[in-house]
C-alpha positions as CSV (number, residue, x, y, z in Angstrom):
1,M,0.0,0.0,0.0
2,I,2.8,2.4,0.9
3,L,4.7,1.5,-2.3
4,R,1.6,2.0,-4.3
5,S,1.1,5.6,-3.0
6,F,4.8,6.3,-3.5
7,C,4.7,5.3,-7.1
8,L,1.6,7.4,-7.7
9,A,3.3,10.4,-6.2
10,A,6.4,9.9,-8.3
11,V,4.4,9.5,-11.5
12,S,2.3,12.6,-10.8
13,R,5.5,14.6,-10.2
14,W,6.9,13.5,-13.6
15,V,3.7,14.3,-15.4
16,G,3.7,17.7,-13.8
17,V,7.3,18.4,-14.9
18,F,6.4,17.1,-18.4
19,L,3.4,19.4,-18.6
20,L,5.5,22.4,-17.5
21,L,8.1,21.7,-20.2
22,I,5.7,21.6,-23.1
23,P,4.8,25.3,-23.3
24,C,8.5,26.2,-22.9
25,G,9.3,24.7,-26.2
26,A,11.3,21.8,-24.8
27,F,9.3,19.5,-27.1
28,P,8.6,20.5,-30.7
29,A,4.9,20.6,-31.7
30,P,3.8,17.7,-33.9
31,T,3.2,18.5,-37.5
32,K,1.2,16.8,-40.1
33,P,3.1,14.4,-42.3
34,G,4.3,16.0,-45.6
35,T,4.0,19.6,-44.3
36,D,6.9,21.8,-43.4
37,G,4.8,24.7,-42.1
38,Q,5.0,26.7,-45.3
39,P,1.9,27.6,-47.3
40,R,1.0,25.5,-50.3
41,A,1.8,26.8,-53.7
42,G,-1.2,28.8,-55.1
43,A,-2.8,29.1,-51.6
44,R,-4.5,32.4,-50.8
45,P,-3.1,34.2,-47.8
46,A,-5.4,34.5,-44.8
47,P,-7.5,37.7,-45.0
48,A,-6.4,40.4,-42.6
49,P,-9.0,41.2,-39.9
50,I,-10.9,44.4,-40.7
51,V,-11.0,46.4,-37.5
52,A,-9.8,49.9,-38.3
53,N,-12.1,50.3,-41.4
54,L,-15.4,49.6,-39.7
55,P,-18.2,51.8,-41.1
56,V,-19.4,54.6,-38.8
57,P,-23.0,55.7,-39.0
58,A,-23.4,59.0,-40.9
59,R,-25.9,60.3,-38.3
60,L,-23.0,60.4,-35.8
61,G,-20.8,62.5,-38.1
62,G,-18.0,60.0,-38.3
63,A,-17.7,59.5,-34.5
64,P,-18.0,56.0,-33.0
65,D,-21.3,55.0,-31.4
66,R,-20.3,55.3,-27.7
67,A,-23.8,54.5,-26.4
68,Y,-24.0,51.1,-28.2
69,A,-20.3,50.3,-27.4
70,A,-21.0,50.9,-23.7
71,Y,-24.1,48.7,-23.9
72,Q,-22.2,45.9,-25.5
73,R,-19.6,46.0,-22.7
74,G,-22.2,46.0,-20.0
75,Y,-21.8,49.6,-18.9
76,F,-25.5,50.2,-18.9
77,L,-25.6,53.5,-17.1
78,T,-22.9,54.9,-19.4
79,A,-25.0,53.7,-22.4
80,M,-28.0,55.5,-21.0
81,Q,-26.1,58.7,-20.5
82,E,-24.6,58.6,-24.0
83,A,-27.9,57.7,-25.6
84,M,-29.5,60.6,-23.8
85,K,-26.8,63.0,-25.0
86,R,-27.5,61.8,-28.6
87,V,-31.3,62.3,-28.2
88,E,-30.7,65.8,-26.7
89,A,-28.5,66.7,-29.7
90,D,-30.8,65.1,-32.3
91,S,-34.4,64.6,-31.4
92,G,-34.8,62.3,-34.4
93,D,-32.1,59.8,-33.4
94,G,-34.2,56.6,-33.5
95,P,-31.4,54.1,-32.7
96,A,-30.5,56.0,-29.5
97,M,-34.2,56.0,-28.5
98,T,-34.4,52.3,-29.2
99,L,-31.4,51.7,-27.0
100,M,-33.0,53.7,-24.2
101,A,-36.2,51.6,-24.6
102,E,-34.2,48.4,-24.5
103,L,-32.5,49.4,-21.3
104,Y,-35.9,50.1,-19.7
105,A,-37.5,46.9,-21.1
106,Q,-34.7,44.7,-19.8
107,G,-34.1,46.6,-16.6
108,L,-30.4,47.1,-17.4
109,G,-28.9,49.9,-15.2
110,V,-32.4,51.2,-14.4
111,R,-35.5,49.7,-12.9
112,R,-37.5,47.6,-15.3
113,D,-40.4,49.7,-16.6
114,A,-42.4,48.4,-19.5
115,G,-44.4,51.7,-19.8
116,E,-41.3,53.8,-20.2
117,A,-39.8,51.3,-22.6
118,A,-43.0,51.4,-24.7
119,R,-42.9,55.2,-24.7
120,W,-39.3,55.2,-26.0
121,Y,-40.1,52.5,-28.6
122,R,-43.1,54.7,-29.7
123,L,-40.8,57.7,-30.1
124,A,-38.2,55.8,-32.0
125,A,-40.8,54.1,-34.2
126,S,-42.3,57.5,-35.1
127,N,-38.8,58.4,-36.4
128,G,-38.7,55.3,-38.6
129,D,-36.4,53.0,-36.6
130,R,-37.3,49.4,-37.8
131,Q,-36.1,47.7,-34.6
132,A,-38.3,50.0,-32.5
133,I,-41.3,49.3,-34.8
134,F,-40.8,45.5,-34.3
135,A,-40.2,45.8,-30.5
136,L,-43.2,48.1,-30.1
137,G,-45.3,45.6,-32.1
138,M,-44.2,42.7,-30.0
139,A,-44.8,44.7,-26.8
140,T,-48.2,45.6,-28.0
141,L,-49.0,41.9,-28.8
142,K,-47.9,40.9,-25.4
143,G,-49.6,43.7,-23.7
144,E,-46.4,45.0,-22.1
145,G,-46.3,48.7,-21.4
146,V,-49.5,49.5,-23.3
147,A,-53.2,49.8,-22.2
148,A,-54.8,46.4,-21.8
149,G,-57.6,47.1,-24.3
150,S,-55.6,49.1,-26.9
151,G,-56.9,48.6,-30.4
152,G,-54.8,48.0,-33.4
153,R,-52.6,45.4,-31.8
154,C,-51.4,44.0,-35.2
155,C,-51.1,47.3,-36.9
156,A,-47.8,48.1,-35.1
157,L,-46.1,45.2,-36.8
158,G,-47.7,46.0,-40.2
159,K,-46.5,49.5,-40.1
160,G,-42.9,48.6,-41.2
161,G,-44.0,45.9,-43.7
162,G,-44.2,48.2,-46.7
163,E,-40.6,49.5,-46.5
C-alpha cells in the first residue's frame, strides 16, 4: 500500500514536470506528415482582420457609437447617458431612443419599466427605426407597457412591412 502511493506520487510529479516543459518549447509541436509549415503553392493568404475600417453611421458625423459600445460592454448607465446625449443633440435619433427603450425593457442599469420602454419605442418608431417598430409591435401583442384594451394590436407590426 505504501509502495503504491509512493509510485503514484512519483508518476504525478513527472507528469507535472512534463506538462511544465511543453509550453516552454522543450518538445517540438507535432506536424502533419508532408508539411513543413510553409503555405502551399497557389494558396491564398489569410485575410487580414478588418478592425480599423469599420463603417461609422453617418448620423454620428464620423464618430464611434459610444452608447452602443457601452451597452455591449455591460456599462448600462454609461450607455443610458450617452444615448440621452444623442437624443438631446438630435431629437430624431431613433437608434438612440431604441437603445434607451431596450435598457428600460430589460431593466439594465435602471429599474424595469415596460411603460417607459414602450414610450421610447413609440418615439423611435415614429422616427422610422425598424427595430423599434418591431419591438413596439411585440410589446403591444404581449400587452407590455400599453393599455390592456388598446386597439390595433397587429397594426404596429404591419407599419414597417411596406418598407
